[in-house]
C-alpha positions, 0 to 999 in steps of 0.5 A: 400462925405468926412467923418464928424468928430466932433472936439472941438475947443480950447486948451482943445481939446484932439486931439490937438497936439503941437510938439516943438524942439529947437537947440542950437549953430547951426553953420553958414552955417549948415542945420540941421533938426529943427523938425520932426514928423511921423504921427502914423499908423491909424491916420490922422494929420490935420496940422494947423501951424508950427512956426519957430524962431531964433536968426539970419536970416535963411531959413526954409523949410517944407517937407512932406514925402520928398517933399518940401511943403513951404519955408520961410525966416527970416531977421533982421527986423523979426526973427519969421515966421509961415507956415499956413496949415489951416487943410491940411491933412497928412496921416498915416506914412507920415513924416513932417520935418522942415529943417533950413539953418543958413545963417549967419556965426555966431552960433545961437539958433533956435526953431520950433513948429507944431500945428495940430489935430490928428484924 
């Protein structure tokens, strides 16, 4: 049987983390790391979601410790997307990366935010 961990729901939870990053002037065809996070030693991250947005169509891929977990694409009708992980656990020292692929030839700005519980 798994361990039981009391949690507080809502924005006042002291274990809730929000990690965000933005990149300005990303060249067309570039594939930079938009967001990266390493789970601290002795902790487990219960990943809730990762939001991504930008000024142009793009492909966003989430990697957990080097393995591709999910990919989403945005297009002209919707420049925002959300990856839902719904509390998936990520063990200590694992690295979460969001890699961006700016499909368009024009320079654009992009943002990402990860939300989870760190216990």
